[in-house]
OpenMM code with the backbone's topology and positions (N, CA, C; nanometers):
from openmm import Vec3, app, unit

residues = "MET ARG THR GLN VAL GLY CYS PRO GLY TYR ARG ILE ASP LEU ALA VAL VAL ASN ASN ASN HIS GLN GLY GLU PHE LEU LEU GLY ILE GLU CYS ASP GLY ALA SER TYR HIS SER SER PRO THR ALA ARG ASP CYS ASP ARG LEU ARG GLN GLU VAL LEU GLU LYS LEU GLY TRP LYS ILE HIS ARG ILE TRP SER THR ASP TRP PHE ARG ASN LYS PRO VAL GLN VAL ARG LEU LEU ILE GLU ARG ILE LYS GLN LEU".split()
positions = [
    Vec3(9.7577, 16.0873, 8.1015),
    Vec3(9.8081, 16.1365, 8.2277),
    Vec3(9.7250, 16.2573, 8.2674),
    Vec3(9.6850, 16.2606, 8.3925),
    Vec3(9.6129, 16.3771, 8.4457),
    Vec3(9.6826, 16.4230, 8.5722),
    Vec3(9.6737, 16.5518, 8.5993),
    Vec3(9.7376, 16.6071, 8.7189),
    Vec3(9.6319, 16.6443, 8.8219),
    Vec3(9.6751, 16.6427, 8.9483),
    Vec3(9.5915, 16.6862, 9.0604),
    Vec3(9.4530, 16.6209, 9.0588),
    Vec3(9.4519, 16.4886, 9.0593),
    Vec3(9.3273, 16.4119, 9.0573),
    Vec3(9.2781, 16.3945, 9.2003),
    Vec3(9.1516, 16.4208, 9.2223),
    Vec3(9.0931, 16.4026, 9.3546),
    Vec3(9.0049, 16.5191, 9.3911),
    Vec3(8.9986, 16.5443, 9.5201),
    Vec3(8.9174, 16.6551, 9.5689),
    Vec3(9.0083, 16.7516, 9.6450),
    Vec3(8.9636, 16.8748, 9.6679),
    Vec3(9.0480, 16.9733, 9.7361),
    Vec3(9.1034, 16.9197, 9.8691),
    Vec3(9.2333, 16.9387, 9.8859),
    Vec3(9.2990, 16.8944, 10.0075),
    Vec3(9.3378, 16.7478, 10.0079),
    Vec3(9.3032, 16.6772, 9.8995),
    Vec3(9.3309, 16.5335, 9.8945),
    Vec3(9.3489, 16.4933, 9.7487),
    Vec3(9.4605, 16.5296, 9.6915),
    Vec3(9.4838, 16.5081, 9.5490),
    Vec3(9.6079, 16.4226, 9.5252),
    Vec3(9.6020, 16.3474, 9.4164),
    Vec3(9.7177, 16.2717, 9.3690),
    Vec3(9.7866, 16.3605, 9.2670),
    Vec3(9.9200, 16.3694, 9.2752),
    Vec3(9.9939, 16.4596, 9.1867),
    Vec3(9.9726, 16.4272, 9.0391),
    Vec3(9.9914, 16.3010, 9.0028),
    Vec3(9.9740, 16.2571, 8.8642),
    Vec3(9.8982, 16.1251, 8.8643),
    Vec3(9.8130, 16.1060, 8.7660),
    Vec3(9.7408, 15.9797, 8.7538),
    Vec3(9.7504, 15.9308, 8.6100),
    Vec3(9.7874, 15.8044, 8.5949),
    Vec3(9.7987, 15.7430, 8.4628),
    Vec3(9.6616, 15.6879, 8.4252),
    Vec3(9.6077, 15.7369, 8.3153),
    Vec3(9.4743, 15.6979, 8.2693),
    Vec3(9.4798, 15.5600, 8.2046),
    Vec3(9.3773, 15.4789, 8.2330),
    Vec3(9.3626, 15.3482, 8.1691),
    Vec3(9.2872, 15.3702, 8.0391),
    Vec3(9.3554, 15.3582, 7.9266),
    Vec3(9.2930, 15.3828, 7.7960),
    Vec3(9.1883, 15.2773, 7.7600),
    Vec3(9.1913, 15.1620, 7.8279),
    Vec3(9.0962, 15.0551, 7.7984),
    Vec3(8.9655, 15.0683, 7.8759),
    Vec3(8.9656, 15.1484, 7.9816),
    Vec3(8.8462, 15.1662, 8.0642),
    Vec3(8.8304, 15.3140, 8.0992),
    Vec3(8.7375, 15.3788, 8.0334),
    Vec3(8.7157, 15.5216, 8.0543),
    Vec3(8.6841, 15.5517, 8.2006),
    Vec3(8.7477, 15.6553, 8.2534),
    Vec3(8.7247, 15.6974, 8.3908),
    Vec3(8.8048, 15.6197, 8.4941),
    Vec3(8.8890, 15.5281, 8.4487),
    Vec3(8.9704, 15.4475, 8.5404),
    Vec3(9.1172, 15.4872, 8.5282),
    Vec3(9.1868, 15.4777, 8.6396),
    Vec3(9.3300, 15.5089, 8.6407),
    Vec3(9.4102, 15.3838, 8.6710),
    Vec3(9.5243, 15.3700, 8.6038),
    Vec3(9.6127, 15.2568, 8.6286),
    Vec3(9.6988, 15.2781, 8.7518),
    Vec3(9.7433, 15.4022, 8.7699),
    Vec3(9.8432, 15.4284, 8.8720),
    Vec3(9.8362, 15.5727, 8.9189),
    Vec3(9.8530, 15.5920, 9.0476),
    Vec3(9.8674, 15.7250, 9.1038),
    Vec3(10.0145, 15.7491, 9.1331),
    Vec3(10.0657, 15.8633, 9.0918),
    Vec3(10.2067, 15.8970, 9.1135),
    Vec3(10.2117, 16.0146, 9.2096),
    Vec3(10.2808, 15.9952, 9.3195),
    Vec3(10.2937, 16.1019, 9.4183),
    Vec3(10.4387, 16.1492, 9.4225),
    Vec3(10.4542, 16.2789, 9.4371),
    Vec3(10.5862, 16.3421, 9.4385),
    Vec3(10.5978, 16.4290, 9.5634),
    Vec3(10.7185, 16.4634, 9.5975),
    Vec3(10.7405, 16.5475, 9.7157),
    Vec3(10.7785, 16.6885, 9.6719),
    Vec3(10.6799, 16.7607, 9.6224),
    Vec3(10.7020, 16.8968, 9.5739),
    Vec3(10.6912, 17.0001, 9.6839),
    Vec3(10.6646, 17.1243, 9.6457),
    Vec3(10.6615, 17.2369, 9.7389),
    Vec3(10.5569, 17.2192, 9.8481),
    Vec3(10.4383, 17.1727, 9.8123),
    Vec3(10.3341, 17.1567, 9.9138),
    Vec3(10.3716, 17.0471, 10.0136),
    Vec3(10.4436, 16.9478, 9.9675),
    Vec3(10.4896, 16.8411, 10.0560),
    Vec3(10.5827, 16.8984, 10.1631),
    Vec3(10.6791, 16.9767, 10.1203),
    Vec3(10.7795, 17.0291, 10.2126),
    Vec3(10.7253, 17.1373, 10.3051),
    Vec3(10.6159, 17.2005, 10.2663),
    Vec3(10.5605, 17.3061, 10.3514),
    Vec3(10.4657, 17.2513, 10.4584),
    Vec3(10.4330, 17.1247, 10.4505),
    Vec3(10.3406, 17.0648, 10.5467),
    Vec3(10.4170, 17.0085, 10.6661),
    Vec3(10.3796, 17.0471, 10.7883),
    Vec3(10.4507, 16.9988, 10.9069),
    Vec3(10.4273, 16.8501, 10.9343),
    Vec3(10.3211, 16.7943, 10.8771),
    Vec3(10.2903, 16.6527, 10.9014),
    Vec3(10.2900, 16.5731, 10.7715),
    Vec3(10.3761, 16.6107, 10.6795),
    Vec3(10.3753, 16.5498, 10.5466),
    Vec3(10.3960, 16.3989, 10.5509),
    Vec3(10.4890, 16.3534, 10.6317),
    Vec3(10.5187, 16.2102, 10.6348),
    Vec3(10.3975, 16.1304, 10.6822),
    Vec3(10.3339, 16.1746, 10.7905),
    Vec3(10.2151, 16.1051, 10.8408),
    Vec3(10.1020, 16.1098, 10.7392),
    Vec3(10.0814, 16.2251, 10.6784),
    Vec3(9.9747, 16.2390, 10.5787),
    Vec3(9.9991, 16.1475, 10.4600),
    Vec3(10.1249, 16.1388, 10.4143),
    Vec3(10.1572, 16.0518, 10.3011),
    Vec3(10.1259, 15.9068, 10.3316),
    Vec3(10.1672, 15.8618, 10.4468),
    Vec3(10.1460, 15.7223, 10.4843),
    Vec3(9.9971, 15.6916, 10.4912),
    Vec3(9.9220, 15.7778, 10.5564),
    Vec3(9.7783, 15.7567, 10.5701),
    Vec3(9.7053, 15.7705, 10.4371),
    Vec3(9.7429, 15.8696, 10.3582),
    Vec3(9.6791, 15.8900, 10.2279),
    Vec3(9.7012, 15.7678, 10.1387),
    Vec3(9.8237, 15.7182, 10.1348),
    Vec3(9.8526, 15.6027, 10.0516),
    Vec3(9.7727, 15.4805, 10.0995),
    Vec3(9.7647, 15.4618, 10.2291),
    Vec3(9.6890, 15.3495, 10.2845),
    Vec3(9.5411, 15.3575, 10.2448),
    Vec3(9.4820, 15.4759, 10.2573),
    Vec3(9.3414, 15.4949, 10.2216),
    Vec3(9.3208, 15.4722, 10.0715),
    Vec3(9.4073, 15.5303, 9.9900),
    Vec3(9.3938, 15.5166, 9.8451),
    Vec3(9.4071, 15.3713, 9.8009),
    Vec3(9.4999, 15.2974, 9.8614),
    Vec3(9.5169, 15.1567, 9.8250),
    Vec3(9.3939, 15.0745, 9.8650),
    Vec3(9.3317, 15.1097, 9.9754),
    Vec3(9.2076, 15.0407, 10.0147),
    Vec3(9.0946, 15.0708, 9.9180),
    Vec3(9.1036, 15.1841, 9.8488),
    Vec3(9.0040, 15.2205, 9.7487),
    Vec3(9.0390, 15.1652, 9.6103),
    Vec3(9.1481, 15.0890, 9.6014),
    Vec3(9.1852, 15.0250, 9.4761),
    Vec3(9.2960, 15.0914, 9.3967),
    Vec3(9.3485, 15.2033, 9.4447),
    Vec3(9.4573, 15.2712, 9.3749),
    Vec3(9.5874, 15.1946, 9.3909),
    Vec3(9.6691, 15.1989, 9.2869),
    Vec3(9.8084, 15.1554, 9.2923),
    Vec3(9.8889, 15.2845, 9.2974),
    Vec3(9.9806, 15.2943, 9.3937),
    Vec3(10.0554, 15.4193, 9.4134),
    Vec3(10.2042, 15.3970, 9.3868),
    Vec3(10.2628, 15.4934, 9.3177),
    Vec3(10.4077, 15.4937, 9.2917),
    Vec3(10.4606, 15.6290, 9.3385),
    Vec3(10.5641, 15.6266, 9.4189),
    Vec3(10.6205, 15.7509, 9.4722),
    Vec3(10.7533, 15.7816, 9.4031),
    Vec3(10.7701, 15.9081, 9.3688),
    Vec3(10.8970, 15.9553, 9.3127),
    Vec3(10.9473, 16.0672, 9.4029),
    Vec3(11.0610, 16.0442, 9.4667),
    Vec3(11.1224, 16.1453, 9.5523),
    Vec3(11.2066, 16.2390, 9.4669),
    Vec3(11.1989, 16.3663, 9.4943),
    Vec3(11.2705, 16.4658, 9.4138),
    Vec3(11.4208, 16.4409, 9.4121),
    Vec3(11.4775, 16.3993, 9.5242),
    Vec3(11.6223, 16.3743, 9.5252),
    Vec3(11.6589, 16.2603, 9.4308),
    Vec3(11.5780, 16.1562, 9.4262),
    Vec3(11.6040, 16.0452, 9.3334),
    Vec3(11.5886, 16.0908, 9.1888),
    Vec3(11.4872, 16.1751, 9.1643),
    Vec3(11.4623, 16.2263, 9.0290),
    Vec3(11.5804, 16.3095, 8.9802),
    Vec3(11.6319, 16.3995, 9.0653),
    Vec3(11.7418, 16.4852, 9.0228),
    Vec3(11.8745, 16.4111, 9.0156),
    Vec3(11.8940, 16.3140, 9.0996),
    Vec3(12.0191, 16.2370, 9.0986),
    Vec3(12.0268, 16.1399, 8.9820),
    Vec3(11.9134, 16.0776, 8.9477),
    Vec3(11.9172, 15.9774, 8.8427),
    Vec3(11.7812, 15.9648, 8.7753),
    Vec3(11.7473, 16.0649, 8.6982),
    Vec3(11.6177, 16.0688, 8.6305),
    Vec3(11.5947, 15.9468, 8.5397),
    Vec3(11.6944, 15.9028, 8.4602),
    Vec3(11.6701, 15.7870, 8.3727),
    Vec3(11.6267, 15.6609, 8.4492),
    Vec3(11.6836, 15.6383, 8.5648),
    Vec3(11.6448, 15.5219, 8.6443),
    Vec3(11.5020, 15.5374, 8.6940),
    Vec3(11.4656, 15.6567, 8.7394),
    Vec3(11.3299, 15.6802, 8.7884),
    Vec3(11.2268, 15.6639, 8.6770),
    Vec3(11.2598, 15.7109, 8.5571),
    Vec3(11.1701, 15.6954, 8.4425),
    Vec3(11.1556, 15.5468, 8.4092),
    Vec3(11.2663, 15.4737, 8.4098),
    Vec3(11.2612, 15.3294, 8.3809),
    Vec3(11.1751, 15.2559, 8.4823),
    Vec3(11.1943, 15.2866, 8.6117),
    Vec3(11.1147, 15.2220, 8.7159),
    Vec3(10.9662, 15.2518, 8.6999),
    Vec3(10.9345, 15.3744, 8.6649),
    Vec3(10.7952, 15.4133, 8.6448),
    Vec3(10.7345, 15.3384, 8.5253),
    Vec3(10.8065, 15.3335, 8.4160),
    Vec3(10.7575, 15.2627, 8.2970),
    Vec3(10.7379, 15.1146, 8.3277),
    Vec3(10.8304, 15.0546, 8.3992),
    Vec3(10.8175, 14.9131, 8.4376),
    Vec3(10.6924, 14.8916, 8.5218),
    Vec3(10.6682, 14.9815, 8.6151),
    Vec3(10.5503, 14.9692, 8.7012),
    Vec3(10.4212, 14.9798, 8.6202),
    Vec3(10.4174, 15.0727, 8.5268),
    Vec3(10.2982, 15.0889, 8.4426),
    Vec3(10.2767, 14.9643, 8.3581),
    Vec3(10.3839, 14.9091, 8.3023),
    Vec3(10.3715, 14.7883, 8.2207),
    Vec3(10.3205, 14.6698, 8.3028),
    Vec3(10.3589, 14.6623, 8.4296),
    Vec3(10.3109, 14.5549, 8.5175),
    Vec3(10.1598, 14.5604, 8.5346),
    Vec3(10.1061, 14.6808, 8.5307),
    Vec3(9.9631, 14.6985, 8.5541),
    Vec3(9.8842, 14.6772, 8.4264),
] * unit.nanometer
topology = app.Topology()
chain = topology.addChain("A")
for resn in residues:
    res = topology.addResidue(resn, chain)
    for name in ("N", "CA", "C"):
        topology.addAtom(name, app.Element.getBySymbol(name[0]), res)
């Protein structure tokens, strides 16, 4: 797992490393942290960023903070299932 993967102003919060292929990531995980909430155009940026990243071959998984705090075990299970699919 690596954090803040990308270039300045355009980073993925967490990236799951592919242990079978050096330099490759299995999944990008995006969260709605402090920088998300401070951006006036966060929703538009998220949609566009995800679209661009998927065109570049990334698989993206989003974890919303409210879902994480309300039911962390379910969010962890969903994330693990997604990683296993890949």
